[in-house]
N, C-alpha and C positions, 0 to 999 in steps of 0.2 A: 447955785446948782441945785436942782430938784432932787428929792428923795429917790425918784425913779432912775436917775442917770448917774448919781454920785457914786464914786467908788468907795466912799465912806459916808453912808447915808446919815442925815440929820433927823433926829426924832421930832415929829411934828408936835409932840406933847411936852417934852422936856427941853428941847433945843440942844441936846447933847448928841455928839456923833456916835456911830456904832462902835468904834474902837474904844471910846471912853466907857460906853455903857457895858460892853463885854467885860472889861476889867472890873468895873464896879460890881457887876452881878457875880463874877467869879469870887470876889472878896466876900460877898454876902453868903454864897454857898459854902465857902470855906469855913465860916463860923459854925455852920451846922455840922460839917464833917469833923471839925475839931472838937465840938461839944460831945459828939458820939465816939470819938477816937478811943478813949479809955474804957468805954462801956461795952457790955455784951450786946452784940447785934443779932437781929433775927435774920437767919441765913436760909435761903431756899434754892433749890435747883431750878434752872430755867432752860437747860439744854445740856447736850453732851459736854461734860467737863466745864460747865459754865454755871456760875452762881450769881445771885443777886441778894442784896441786903435791904432791910427797911430803910436804910439811910440813902441808898441809891435812888429809891423811889421818891422819898421826901425831898431830896436835893433837886431832882429833876422837876418836880412840881414847883418848887420854889423858883428855880431858874426860869421856867416857862412863864410863870406869873410875873416875875420882875421884868423880863424882856417885853412882855405884852404891855406893860405900863408905859414903855417908851415907843414901841413899834407895834401897835395893835393890828396893823394890816399885814405884817410879815408872817410867813409860815413857820412851822416848828417841826423838827425831826430829832427825836432823842432815842437813846439806846433802850430805855424802858417804855416810854410812851409811844414810840414810833411817831406816826403823824404824816406830814405832807411830803410830797415828792421833792427831793432835794435839788433836782435839776430844772425846776420851773419857778421863776420869779425869785423874790427875796425869801430865803429860808434860813433860820437859825439851826445849826447842827450841833448837838450837845451830847457829851458823855459826862454824866454827873460825877462818876468815879471811874477813871481809867486805872485799872489795877485793883478791881474789887476784891479779888482773892487776897492780895496783900493787905488791903484795908481790913478785911474781915478777920484775918489771922494775926493782926498786929504787926505786920511788916511795914516799916515806914517808907514806902515808895509807891505813891499813887498821885493822881492829879485830877483836875477839873478841866474839861475841854469845852470851850464855847467859841463857835465860829459862825460867821455870816457868809452865805453864798448867794450869788445871783446867777440864775440859769446854770447852776453847777460849778461856777467859778468862785473860789473863795476870795472874799474881799477883805475880811479882817479875821484874825484868829488869836485866841488866848489859850494858853495851857498853863495852869497854875498849880504849883506844888505847895499846898498850904502848910505842911510841916516845916518846910525850909523857908517859906515866904518868898519863893522864887516864881516870878511872873514872866513867862516867856510870851511875847506878843508881837504881832506884826499887822501892818495894813498894806494893802497892795500899792506898790510904788513908793513906799515910805520907809522901808527898812524893817529889820527884825531886831528885837531888843530882849534883853534880860533885865528887868527893872528899867533903869534909865540908861543902861549901857547898850550900845549897838553891838550885835554879835555877828560873827562870820563863821562859815564852815571851816573845817580843817584845811591846812595848806599842804597836807601830805599828798603826794601824787602817785604813790605805789602802795600795794597791799603789804609789802615787806615791812614788818614791824608795826602794822596797823592794829588798832583796837576796833573790833567790829561788834556792833550791838545787834541782837536778834531776840526773838521770843518764840516759843513753840505755838503752833496753831491749835485750835480746838479740834481740827480734823487730824487726830493722832495717826490714823492709818495711812494718811496721804501727806498732809502738810508737814507734820513733825518729822516723818521719815526723810522727806526730801531736804528739810532743813539740816538734819544731822548729816546727810550725804554731802551737802554743800560744805559744811564746816570741816568734814573729814578731808575733802579735797583741798580746801584752802589752808588748813591748819599749819602745814610746814612753814608758811610765809607769815602768818599772823603773830602779833605780840600777845594778844589776849582776846577772849570772847566774853561779852557781858550779856547775861539773860536775867533781867531784873523784874519782869512781870508787868511793865507798863509800856506799851508801844508808843503812846503819846509822849511820854517822857523820853523814851529812846530816840524818837525822831527829833525832839527838842534838843537833846544832848548832841546829836549830830549837827544840828543847825548852829549850835554854839561852840563846836569844835571839841567838846568833851569826848565824843566818840568820833572816829574817823569816818565811819559809815554805819548806817543802820539798814537792816534788811528784814523783811517779814514775808512769809509765804502768802498770807491772806488777811486783809483787814476790812473792817466795816467803815462807812463814811465817817461816823463819829469818832473812830479811833485816830484817823489821820487828817481830819479836816483842818485843824490848826497847823499841823505839822507840814502839810504840803506848802502852805504859804510861808511858814517860817523858813523852810529850806530854800525856797525860791528867793525870798527877800534877804537871806543870809549869803547869797551868792553861790548856792549849790544847785543841784539838779535832783529831781525825784522822778523815777520812772517805774513802770510796772515790770514784771519779770521778763517781758520780751523787749524791754528797752524803749517803749513808747512813753510819752509824757504821762505821769500818774495823775489820775483824777479821783473824784470821790468814790467811784465804784470800780477802781482799777483792780486788776488781778495781781495782788502783791505789791510790794514797794521796795525800791532800792534808792536810798537817799544819802547824799553826801556831796563832796567836791566833785566837779565834773571829771577831772583827770583820774581821780581814784575810782570813780564810778565806772569809767571805761575799763580800767584794769580789772575790776571785779567782774564785769560782763564777760571779758575775754577769758578770765581765769576759771570761771565756773562752767565753761562749755563742757557738754557731756553729762551734766547733772540735770535731771528732769526739772 
């Protein structure tokens, strides 16, 4: 099967498939993040309520360089470097540190996202939590895994007693307010809410059944690239806020088991 048609492309230089390469590169980036973890980072603002560290930039450069050694013809789109259009051809979509504020402040909850998309469809995705050594990964049609163990979404079919994951949006005047409205409406039925500061890990936790459902008002492609495939391959469903299949540029995400997802859609009616 050729590189152009394979759902898990083979590197013409190393002979390794994209799924394997993504995991290896995530491990390499993890070494850099862990080296800097106990150290003082250089922190700067890059937008409203949004920060970046010197490690974000260095890790993304490392990831881009390592991927190019295997797939020099593939495009690249990262949170810090931006780059190619993610909906045209083979493009690696990368977030070197999802949960940068946690990482910068010493809160041990962040991850590395590396995913490969072809024409906007994610073929393989990795989300790696380096502190816990937890590698969430998936390839199209081949299942979703945490390490060597296959994972599945929650079996809960109702919001009653559910644990919902979410995070506030950078758009505090719009997204955050609507998120709080949504939680207020659903709260009497829920068991608990988790806001932990990494949407990529939140979606991965939903894919593995640790959370019953994860919702977010608005995410970027690099936030959700691996998660979209993880949810799908774990037997769940991911849609935008209007109930349509979630894609890299979707307007928000609702991710979890299909039965619970429908209960969420029905229950939050009337909330913007």
